[in-house]
N, C-alpha and C positions, 0 to 999 in steps of 0.2 A: 314609349312615349320619352323625349327631350328632355333635360331638367329646363329649357326654355317653356316649353309647352307644359309642364310639371306647375311652373311659378307660375305661370297665367291662369291655370285651371284651379289653385289653389287659392289665388288673389282673388278671384271673381267669385267663387265659392264665399269665400271669407266675407267678403260684402255683403254677400246675399245673406248669410246666416247673423252676422251682426244687425242685420236691418231688421230680419225677422225677430231677433232677440229682442230687439228694442221695443218693437209693436206687441210683440208677447207680456215683456214687462209693463209695457203701458197697459194692456188690458187688465193684467194680474191688480194693476193698482186700481182701476176702475171698478173692478169686481169685490175687491176685498178689505181697501181701506175705507174706514170710518168719513161719511160725506164730511165732517168738520175738519179732515187731513188731506181733503181730495183738491187739487187746483179741476174749476171746471169754466168753461168759457163764459163769460158775462152775458146775461141773455139782451141787456141793453147795449147796441152797437156804441152808445156813448161812453161806457160805462170800459170800454175793452182799452187797455194800455199797451205800451210795446211790448212785456213781457207775455201779453196774453198772443198778440199776434206772431210772436217768435215761438210760442210753444206750438201755436195751430201751425204752423210753418214748416219746423222741424219734424212734426209729426207727419204731415203730408210729404214733404220730402223723404223722408227715411221710407214711408209707403210705396212711393213711386220707384225706388230703390229696390225695395224687396219684391214690388210686383213686376216691376218691368225690367229688370236686370237680367233673368233669367233666360228672356225670349231672345235676350240681343248676345247672347253666350255664341250661338252657332256661329254669327256674323261677324264678331270679334276673335274667333279661332279661325274662320278662314283668313281674315284678315292678318294676324299674328303670320299664318302660313306663309303670306304672299310674301310680307315685311322680312322674312328670314331667307326667303330666295331671293328678295331684290336689293338687302340693304346687309344680312349677315347677320341682323338682329331684330328681335321684334320688340322687348318690354316698354323701350319709351315712346316708340310709334302707338303699341297699343295702350297704354295710359293716357295718351293724348286723346286716341279715338274715345275710349270708352269715359273718358272726362268730360268730351264734348258731348258725349250722348246723354250723359246723367244730366249734365247741365241745362239741356234741353228741358227735361221733365222736371228738375229743378227750378226752372222757370215757370212751367205751368203750374207749377204748388203755389205760386205766387196768387194767382189767377183762383185757385181752388182754395185758398187762405182768404183771400176776398169774398169769394162768394160763402162761406161759411159763413163768414163775419156779418154778411146781410142776413142769411136764412136763419141766423138768431136772433137777430133785431126784429125779423116778421115773424118768431115763434115757430118756425115750421122747423126747426131742431131744438132738442130738448138740452139743458143743461150737462146731460151725458150724452149727445151727441146722437141721441137717435130720432129718426123721422116723427113728428108729429102730425103729419099732413098729408094723408092720401093721395090726393089730386096731385101733389108734387111728385110723389112717389111714383103714380101714373103717366106723368108725362116725360118724366126722366125715362122710363120703361119704353115709353112709346118712342122717345127719339132715339133711345138707343137700338131699338128694333129697325125702327126705319131707316138707321143709319148704315145697319149691315146690307142692304139692297142697294145703296146707292154706287154709281161708278167711281166716285172719290175713293169710297174705302177698298173697293175692290183693288183699284189703281196703289194706293199705299201698300196695302197688306202682299199684292205680287213681289211689290221691289222688297219688302221686309222678309219674305219668304225663298229670294233668290242672291244669296249673299256673293257668289262671283259675278253673276249680271249685275248687281250693283257696282262691287270693286271694278268692273271693267268700263263704266259709263261715268262713273262719279270719281276715279284715281286722281288723287292729287300729290305731289311728290314732298318729301320731308315732314318734320314734325308738325309745322305751320297747315299742310295738306292735310296730315292726320288728323288735327282739329279740326278743318272744316268740314271734313267727312263724316267725321263723327256729329257733328251738329245737323250736316244734311239725313245723316239715317237716324238721328233721334227726333227730327223734325219728320219723316215720315212714320215711324211708329206712332209719334202723337198724331198723326193724321190720322193713323189707322185704329188708335184704341180711347183715342180720349173720352168718347161715349161711355164706354165700358168702366173708365175710371168715373164718370161721373154717378154711376149707380151706387157709390158708396153713399151718397146722399140722402137716397132712397132706401135705402135697407139698413142706415147705420152706421156713421163715419169709422165707429170702432169695431165692424163686426169681423173678426178675424175670420169664420170662417167664408165672409163674401170673400173675402181679400182673398184666401184659398183658391175657391172656385173661378174668381174672374183671372188670378193666375194661370191657372190651368187652362182655362178658356184660352188666353191669348197664348198660350205655349202651343196648346195643341192646333190652334188656326194657322201657326204661323210654319209648324213642322208635320203636319198630318199630310201621310204621303200620296194621297189621293186628291183629287179638285176640292181647293179648299171653298169654294163657292155651295158645294153642300154642306159642309158644317157651317159656314156662314150663315147662308139660309135656314138651318135649322135652329141655331142661335138667334134669327133675327124672330123667327116665327115664335120661339120659347118670350123672348122679350115682348113682342107684343102682345101675347098671350095673357103673360102676366101683366102686363101696363092695362089693358082691356080688363081684365077682372077687378084690377085695384081701383080703375075709372068705375067700374058698376057698382064699387061697395063706397066709394068716396063719400 
């Protein structure tokens, strides 16, 4: 492995580890600090201040980086290899590509933040960000399960699974091109995985075990060597079954 490859690997892994470290620290605070010393999102939407929106947004943005960047590493490494062959350098192009990829998920984090704000106002989430409405949880699981079987999901998934195919069809030259390609790949990953991210509202926003399992699910779905439809279908059936069980008990 060249120094360039090693530096890219180290940088990506560092971002992932720091993101998970932040989430684990937030979880530790929630489970160990006295209630009087703990920040919690207000239950009344009118009581939210900019600091509340900012803290929730940072939580979601870091969560998206921690959960989605691992599955993007194969694409980023293939892109880096092509850049070394084409430009005799990779780092600046990889930086622009990766930053644009994360920017898509950071944009999605705004949507998640606003949605959480409303869910607190509806009393669907507790101050500890746990789900308090089984009907909501059931709907989320049923939605995520049904999406697994849609042609749109399959289209986005196939693009995420074929780095070289993506680069051949979406290639743009220069740093601006790297940024545009990162945005496009991030958009495809968002199209593939948005419903799975919504599950965090069903199981508890700061449920670390759920974060790990969904991260592994996304990673396996994008890298499994056999036909991904089998795995996606199995996950879809699991989500639909879980949603149906919650619906019966709502």
